N, C-alpha and C positions, 0 to 999 in steps of 0.2 A: 508502578509503571506498567502499561499494557502494550500489547503488540501494536496497537494503533499509534501510540506515541513514537514508535520507532520507524515509521514509514519515511522513505526518502532520506535515509541517513547512512553514515558509514559506521559499522559496528565492529569493534575489536573483540576478538575472543580467541583465547588459547587455554585449553584445560590442562596446563602443566605448571611448571615452576616459574620463578621470577623472570629469568632472561627471556623466555618465550612470550610471557604475558606482556612484558614491557616493550619488546620490539613490535609486537602486533599493535599495541596501543600507540606507539610513536608513529608507525606507518599510517595508522588511521588518522591521527591528529594532523600529520603532514598533509594528507589529502583534504581533510576538512578545512584546514587553513588556506590551502591553495584554491579551493573551489567554493569556500564559504558555505559549508554544509553542516548539518547537525551531526554530533558525535556522541556515541554511546559505547559502553563496555559491558559485554556479557561476562560477568565475573562469577564463575562457579565456586561454591564453597563446600558442597556436600560430598558424599561418597568417600572416595579415597584421596581427596584433596589434601596436600601436605599442610602441616600445621601453619607454616608461615604465610600461606595463602588464604587462610580462612577468614581473616578480618581485614578488608581493604582499608578501613579507617585507621588502622595502625600505620599505614603508609601515606595515605592521601587524606586531604581535608574532608571532614565529614559532610559538609554542605556540598562539596564538589562531587562526592560519591553519591549523595542523594539525588543530585541533578543529572548525573550521567550513567550511573551503574544500575544494572538489573541482574536478577539471579537466574539460576538454572531452569526454574519453572517457566519463566517467560521465554528464555532462550529455546527451550524445547518446542514452544509454540511457533517460533519464527524461523528456526534454523533451516528447515528444508527449503524455504523460499528465498533465503539469502543468496545473492549472486557472489560467488567467491571471486575476489579480485584476481586470483591466480589463473582463472579461466578466461580472463579478458585478453584477447590476442587480436592482432591485425587479421589473422586468418578467419576469425569468426566475425569480422566486420565492425569491431568496436572503434568508435571515433569520439571526440569530445562532445559532438552533438548528440550521438546515440546515448552516451553516458548521462548527459544532463537531462535528456528526454526520459530516460528510465527513472532517474531520481524524481523528476516532476510528476511521474505517474505513480509514485509511491514505492518503487522498488528500493530495497536497501542492499548494501554491499558489505561483504565480510572481509575484514582484514585478519587473516589467520596464519600468515607465514611465520614460522618459528624463528627464522633468521633472515638477515639480509634486508635489502632495500626493495620495497614494492614500487615498481615503476609501471605506470599505465602505458598502453601501447603507443600513444602519440607523444609521450614525454621524453625529454632528454635525460638519460641515466645519470650523467655527471652532475647536471644541475640539481636533480632531485636528491642525489647523495649529499650534495653540499647543504641543502635546505633541511634535510631530515633531523640533524642534531638540534636545530632551532625549535623543533616541536616540543622539546622539554620545557620551554618557556610557558607552554599552555597548561602544564600540569600544576595543580595546586596540591602541595604536600601538607601533611599534618605538621603541627607546630614542632614536635620533637624532631621530626625528620628535617624540617627546614633549618633548625638550629644546628644539627649535625652536619648538614650540607655546607653551611657557612664555616663551620669549624674545620671540616676536611679541606675546603678550598684554602683556608688560611694555612693549615699545616703543610699542605702539598705545594704551596706556592714556591716556585724556583727549584723544586726538587727534580731529579731524574731517576726516579725509582724504577726498578725492573720488577714486574709482577709475574708470579707463577700461579696458575689456576689449576688446582688438582680436584677434579670432579669425582666424588665417591657417593656418599649419602645413600639415597634410595637404590642406586645402581647395585650396591652390595648388600643392603640391609632389607629393603622392602621385599616381601615374599612374592609379589607379582612382578615388579620392575626388575628385580634381580634374576628373574627367569628368562630375561632376554639378553642378548649379547649387544654391547654398546661400544664397539671398537672406535667410534668417532667421538666418544665422550669420555670413556675410561682409558687413561693412558698409564701404563705400568710406572711405578715409582722409580724404577731404574733409569728411565729416560730423563726424569727430572734430576736425579742424582748426577748423571753424566753431564747434563747441560749446566747444572749449577756449578760444577767444578770449573768449567770454562769461564762462566760469568765472574766467579770470584777471583779469577786470575787478575782481573782489573782491581787494583787496590782501592779505587774510588767507588766501586760498585756497592749499591745498597739494594737489597732484595726484600720484597714483601710477598708473603705466601697467603694465598686465599684457598680455603678448602671447606667443604661442608662436613669434613671429618677431622676433628681437632688433632687426632693422633698423627696425621700426615703433616700438619703444621709443626707439631712438636719435634718430630724426627728431623726435619730440615733446619729448624731453629738451632738444634744442637751442633750443626755442622760449623757454624761461624757466627760470631756476634752481629755481623752485618745482615744476617737473615732474621727478619721479624715477621710477626703476625699482625693482624688487624688490631688486636687489643694492645699490642706493644706501643702503637702509635696513638691510639685514641683512649686507652685506659679501659677499665671494666665498667662499661656503661649499662644502665638499666633499660635495655631496649627490648621491645617485643621481638619475637622471631621474625615477623614480617618486616619490621622496620630495620632490623639488623641485616637481613638478607639484601634489601635494597641498598642500604648504605655501604655494604661491602662491594656491591656492583658499582656504586658511584665512586667509591675510593679507588677501585681498580681502574676506572675510566680516567683517573687523574695521574696514573703512572705513565711513564714514557714508553715503555715496551711491555707487552703482555705475551707470555708463552703459556700455552695450554693445549687442550684437546683441539682437534681440527674442526669439530662441529659442535661447539657448545654455545647455546643461545646466550648464556650468562656472559661469557667473555666477548662474544660477538656484539652484544648490546652495549657492553662497557666500551668497546672500541668505537661504536657508532656515536655514543654520547660524547666521548672524550676526544675523538680524532687521533687517538694514539695508534701505534703500530701493533699488530697482532700476528703472531706466527705460531703454527702448530709446533710444539716442542720437538716432535719426532722429525719434522722437516728441517728444523734448525740444527740438527746434529749432522756431523759429517758421516759418511758411510762407515768409517772405522769406529766412531763413537757409538753409532746406532748398533753396530754388530756387537760391540763390547757390552752395551746395556742389555741387549737381547740374550746374550750368552750368560750374563750374570743372573738375569731373571730365570732362565732355563735351569741353571744349576740350583737356584734357590727352590724352584718348584720341585725338582727331583729330590732335593734334600729335605723337603717339607719344612722350610724355614718358618720360624715364628713371626717373621715380618708380615706374613699374610694375615690379615685381620680375621677373616672367616672364609667359609667356602664360597661366598659371593665374590670376595676379593680374588680368590684362586681362579674361580670360573672366568672372570673377565680377562684374566691374563692368558687364557688358553688360545684365544685367537692369535695373539702375538707369538706364542709358542709354536703354533702350526706354521705360521708365516716364516719364522726363522728356520725351522727344521726342513721345510720345503726348499728354502734357499740353499741349505747345506746338503740337500739330497737325502735327508734321513727322516722322512715323515713317520717312519715306524717308531722312532724315539718318542715323538709327540703322542703317537697312539698308545704306547706303553704307559707314559706318564698319566695321560687322561684316564685310561682304563683303571690304573691303580687308584687314582682319586675316587673314581666312581665306585670301585669295590669298597672304598673306605667311607662311602656315604654321600659323595657329591651326586646330587640328582637334579641339578639345574637343567631346564629343558634343552638349552642350547648344547649341553654336553653330549646329548644323544645325537644332535645334528652334527656336531664336530666329529664324533666317532664314526658316524655314517659317511661323512665326507672323506675322512681319512681312509676308510675301508675302500672307497672308490679310488682314491689317489694311490693306494698301494696294491690295486688290482685284486682286491679281496671282497667283491660285492656280496658274496655269500655270508660274510661276517655280519652283515646288516640284520640277518635273521636272529643271530645271537644277541645283538643289541636290542632288538625288539623284545626278545624273551626277558632280557634284563629289566626293561622298562615295565613290562607287565607283571614282573615278579615282586615289585615293590610299590609302595604308595606314591607313585609319581603323578600327582594330580595336576597335570598341565596339558591343556589342549595342544599347545605347540609341540611338546615332545611326542605326544601320541600321534599327531599328524605326521611328524617327521619319520618316526620309526615305521609307521605303516606305509608311507610313501616309498621309502628306500627298500622295504621288504617287498612291496609290489614290483619295484623295478627288478629286483632279484628274481622273483617268480616269473615275471614277463620274459626275462632273458632265458630262463630255464624252460619256458613253455608250460608252467604249472597254472593253467588258466583259472581254475576254481579258486585257488588260494590267492592268486593275483587279484581277482575280482573282489574277494573278501577284503583284502587290504585297501583297495581303491575306495570301496564303500566307506570304510572306517576313516581313512584320511580325508575324504571329501566331507564327511559329516563333521569331523573335528575342525577343519579349516576350509570351508567351501570357497573362499576367495583367494587362497594362497596360490601364487604363480607356480611354485614347484609341484603342488598337488595337481594343478591343471595340466602341467607338462606330463605327469605320469598318466593321468586319465586320457590325455591325447594319444599316448603310446598304446594304451588299452584300446582306444578307438581305432587306431591304425591297424591293430592285429585282430579287429572284429571281436575282441573280448568284451568291450563295453558297447552295449546296444541300447536302443530305447526300451527294449523289453526287460532287460535285467538291471538297468541303472535308472537314474532319474530320467523320465521321458524327455527327449530332445528332438529337434528337427534335423534329420540327417542331411537335408538339402542345404543347411547352413554350415557345411563343412568345406574347408578348402585345404590346399596343400601348403605346407610351410617347411622351410629348411631346418630351423631349430625351434623346438617347442619349449625349451628351458631357457630362462633368462641368461643373457650373455654378459651382464654387468659384473657378476662375481665369478671368479675362476672356478670355484668349487661347484657352482651350479652349472656353469657352461660345460664342465666335464661330463655332466649327465647326458649331454647330447651325443656322447659316444656310445650310449647304451641303446640297444634296440630289442624289440621282442624276438623270440626265437624264430628263425627263418627269415628275418628281415635284416637289411644292411643299414647300419647307422648313417651311411652316406645318402641313403634315399630320403626323399621328402616325406614328412609325416602328415597325418590328418590333423587338422586344427579346428576346434570349435570354441565359440565364445561361451564359456561355462558360467560367466556372470549372469547371462540371460536365463540359464537353467535355474540358477539360485533364485532369480526373481519369479520364475514360473512356479517354483515349488517351495516358497518361503515357509509354508505351513509344515511340510514334511522334511525340509532341511533343518528347520528348528532353531538354528543358531541366532543369537543376538549379534547383529553386525554393527560396524562403526557408523557414525553419523554420515560420513562421506558417501555411503551407499545410498542414502536417501536424499542427499542434497541435490536440488534440481539443476544447478549449474554444472555439477559434476556429471550428472546423468546426460545433460546436453553434450558434454564432451565425449561421453561414451557413444552417444548416438552418431556423432560426427565420425568417430573411429569405425563404428559398425558400417556406416554407409561407404566409407573409403575402402575398408577391408573386403567388402562383398559387393563392390560396384558392378561386377559382372552379372549379379543377380537382380539388377535394377528392374522393377516392374513385376518380379516374380511373387507368388503368394508367400514364399518363405521369407524374403526380405521385408515384404509389406507387413507380415505378422510380427516379425522380430522388431521392426520399427515401432509397432503398436505396443509391444511390451515396454519399451523404454519411454514412449510418450505417456503411457499410463503411469509409470513410475515417476515421471516428471510432473504429474498432476493434470495432464491434458486428456481427460477421460473421453471427451467427445471425439477427438481425433483418433484416439486409441481404438475406440469402438468402431469407427469407420474403417480403420486399417484391418481389424479382425473380420468385419463384414466382407470386405473385398477379398481377403484371403480365403474365407469360407466359400464365397461364390466361385472362386477359381479352383478350390480343392476341398469340396464339401465332405469328403471322407477322411480328412486329416484330424484325428482326435485332439491334437494339441491346440489347433486354432480354435476349436470349440471350447476347450478348457479355458483358453485365454479370454475369449469373449465372455465366458461366465464370470471370470474374475472382475471384469469391468462392470458387468451388469449388476453383480452383487454390490459393488461399491456405490452404485446409483440407486439402490433400493428396489431394483426390478427382480426380486428374489425368485418369483415363479418362473420367469423366462430364463434367468440364470441357472436355476436348477434343471430346467429342461435341457439346456445346452451342456451342463455338466453330466447329466445322465447319458446324453447322446455321446459325449466324448468318452465316457467310461465304457459304454457298449461297443463303440468303434475300436477302442484300444484292446478290448478283451480284459480278463481279470489281471489287474496290476495293483500292487499294494498302495502306491501313491495315489492313484485315482480313487481307489476304494476308501482310503483313509480320508481323503479330501471330501468325498461324497458323504461318508458317514458323519463327518464333522459338520457339514452344512445341514444335513438332514436333522441332526440333533438340535441345532439352533433354530430350525424351522418347525420344531415340535413334531417331526415325523419320527417319533422315537422307536417304534417297532422296527421299521426298516433300518434305522441306524444301528439298533442292537444286532440285527441279522448280519450286517457288514462287519461289525467289530467282533462278533462271535466267530466269524470265519477267519478274520485276521488273527485272532488269538491262537488258532491252531495252524496257521499257515507257515510254511517254511520260506522265509525271505530274509534279506540282508539289511533292511532299512531300519536303522537304529531309532530314528525319531518315531517311526510308525509303531515300533514296540512300546515306546514310552506313551504315545497317544492311546494305544490299545489298553495298556495297563491302567492309565488314568480313567479310561471309560469303565473298565470292568470293576474297579474298586468302588464304583458307585453302588454296586450290589454287595451288601455286608456279608453275604454268604460266599462271595467269590474272592475274598482278599488273598488267600493263598494262591489262587490261580493268577491274580493280578501280579503278585510278587514273582511267580515263575516266569510270566511274560516279560516282566521288567528285567529279570536276570539274563534273559536271552539278549536283551539290548546291552546290558552292562558287560557282557563277556568281551565283545569287540571294543566297547566304549569305556575301557578301564579308567577308573578315576574321574569320570565325567561328573561335574558338580550337580547338574540338574537331575541326572539319574540317581546319584547317590542320595540327594535330598529326598527324592521320591521314594527311594528304598527305606530311608529312615522313617519317613512318615507312615509307610505301610507297616513296618515292623511295630511302630507304636500303636497303630490301629489293631494289630494282631495281639497286642499286649505282650510283645516280646521286648520289654522295655530296655533291658541291658544291651541287647543287640542293636536296638535303635540308637541308644546313647553312644555306643561304640562307633557307629557310622557318623553321627553328628560330631564326635570328637575328631574323627579323621578329617572331616571337612574343615573344622575350626583350626586344627593344628597345622593343616597344609595351607592355611590362608585363603581358603576358597569359600568360607561362609560369608554370604552377603548379608545386608540388613534384613532382607526377607527371610533368610535362613534362620537368623537369630530370633526374629518374630515368631517363626514356626516353632523353634525350640522353646521359647517362653510359653507359648500356648499349650504345647504338648505336656511340658513338665508341670506347669502351674495347675493344669487340670488334674494332675495326679497329686497335687499338694506338695510338689517338690520344686518350688521356685528357686530353692538354693542351688539345684543342679543347673538351672537355666542361668542363674547369676554367675556360677563358676565357669561355665562354658563361654559366656560372653566376656568374662574377665580375661580369657585367654586370647581374645580377638582385639581388633582395633576399634570396636564399637562400644558405645556407652550403654550400660545396662538400663539406666533410667529412660534414655531415649527409646531403646528397643521396647521397653515395657509400655511406654506411652503409645508407640506405634501399634502395639498389640491390643490397645484398649484396656490395659491393666491398671 
C-alpha cells in the first residue's frame, strides 16, 4: 500500500494497546459507514509495540488486514498531512460540505482518539453514540476469534456478571511506561478489595476479574468462589496474546456492570461495544469506604507489604498516598514514606516530581535542591525526572535571587523537555525577572511577550501551587511575562536537539496552534513580530511560500532583527536556495553578535555546503567557548571527533554537556562510541551496559554495539548486551549488515 492509495479516506491509528486501537478503529468505521468513505488502519508493529499488538492477523481476518491495514513506514509518510478529527470544530468553520470537499480533493482524516465517541461538529452526539457499537459489524475477525465470540455470547447469555478491570501490565513492568504516573489507569488494589466486599454482600452476585497481571486475578479469586477469572469461564484456550487480549475486552463488554480505572481505553471500549454500565471503582465507593481503602494502602506502604509486586507497583500508589495525606493535613507523612522508598532504590521519574511537589506543599522549596542532588547521584536515566528536578531547582534559585544557577537549571530543563508546560512556566518566571534573555537563552523575539496572570497549568493542584512562587523582588500576585516557547523550539530544532512527538509536526495540530497564536497576540496584528511568528507556524504546516512572504514582510519592517533573517534562511534552505539562505543566515549571525546557537547552526550549514574551513573555524571556537547549550556541546563533539587526533578533546567537550544532562541517552551513546574509538573498551562497555540496563538502548544503540564489538572480534559481548534488552540479536545483526 502506498500513500496515494490512502487519499480521501478515514485512517485509524493509535500506537498503544488494544482498547485505544479498537476505539480509534470503531470511530473511523462509524464515519466511513455514515459517509460512504474508504477506511484504512495504520497499525504499527515495530519499536516498543507490545507483543499482543504485533500481529493483527491474530485478531482480524488476513484478507481484511491486507485490504485495509498499512504499516509504520507508510504511516510516517502520510502522518503530518492527516487532518486530525479532533481539530474539526465549528469555530474553525467545518461543515458537511467542507468535509466532503476536503475528501474529494484527496485529504485524509485521522481517527486517533484513545477513548470516547468522535462526533463531527455538525452531528448529533446522542445519535452518533447509538450508532457507534454497530461499527463492530464491519470488522472481519480471524476464524479463531469469530469462534470464541460465538462461544462468549452463548456463555454470557442471560447472565448479569459484574466485571472488575485491574490495569497493571506495562504500567508497573515496562522500563519506560512505568516511569510515568498513571493515576487514571492504575487504581490501588485496596479500592477493589473494598468495593468487592460490598458487591459480594448480594448473595446472587457473580464477579469476573480482568487484569493484564494474573497475580491480581488470583488474589481476588481467593476471596470468594463467586469471583472468577476469564479462564474459569472459557477454559485454558490456545490463544495468541493478541486474540486473547481482544477476547477479554469482548467478554468484558458482555458483563452487566464494569468497575475499573476512570480512564482506561480497554474498559471504555468494552462499554462502547456492549452498551453496559461503566463506573470508576473509586467513584463507586462511599467517602467512608474510600478513606478506609486509602488508609489501608498507606499502612501497607509504610510497612513495606509484600502485596506490592515491585517498585513500579509501589510507585503508582504514591499519587493516592499524597492525595490522602493532604486530605488529612499530613503531607509530611507522604514525603517521609516516598523518600524512604527512594533511599531504598525507587528511582521512577515521577517519584522526583512527587517529592518536589510535596516540598512545595510543605513550604520547603529549598529541599528541591537536595532532590536534584539525589537524582544526579544515581543512574536515573529519565528525561522526565531530570527536567523535573532542574525545573524545581530553578524555581528555588529564582526565589532566592541566584540568577546564574537558576539560568543553568532552566537551560537543562528546557533541553530535557522543551515542550513541557511546567518547564515553560519556570522559563517565563526567568523571563519576568530578566534572567532569561535572547542573548543567554535560545534566541526569541521579545516583542512576542505578553502579560499573564498564571504561567503554570491550573488543572492540577500541585502545579497550580507553583503560581505562588515568584522571583526574588517580585510579588506572586503580579502578572508575569509569557512567551510561546513552542515557537522557539521550532526556530531552534537543530540546537534543541530533542526528538519530539508526532503531534508537533501534524499540520492540523499546527493550524490549531496558529489560531491560538493569533488570538493570544491579537493586539500585535500587522506587526513584524506577529507576522514573522505566523510565518514560523505556516512553514511548519508545509506552506513554505506563504511563510517566505511573512518573513520578507517582517524583514522589510524590521531589517535589523536577526531572528527574522534566521527564519527566512530556514525556509530558503528547504526550497534549495542554499546560497541566498546562507547569506541570510550569515547576516542574522552578524546582527546577533556571537551566540552559540547561531554559530552552531551556521557551522552545520557551512559543513553541508562544503565550506569546510569556515565551518572548522566556528566549531573550534565553540569547543573552547563557555556556554550552557547542551546540544551545541554534543554537535561540537561530533564535529571534532572527525579528526582522529582530537578524540580526547571531543570527549572533554562532550563531558561538559553530560554534566548538566546527566543520564541523557544520546550523550551517553556518543560517549560510549568515543571511548571505543579511543580503545578504552572496558569504559565504553560500561557505558553501553548503563544504557541497556536502564532500558534506554534503542535499536540503533544495539546496532552500534554490534558494530563496535564485532570489529574487535567480540560478537559475544554484543550478543550478551542485546540479550539484556527487549531487542532480538539476529534482527540487530541484520540491521548492522552483519
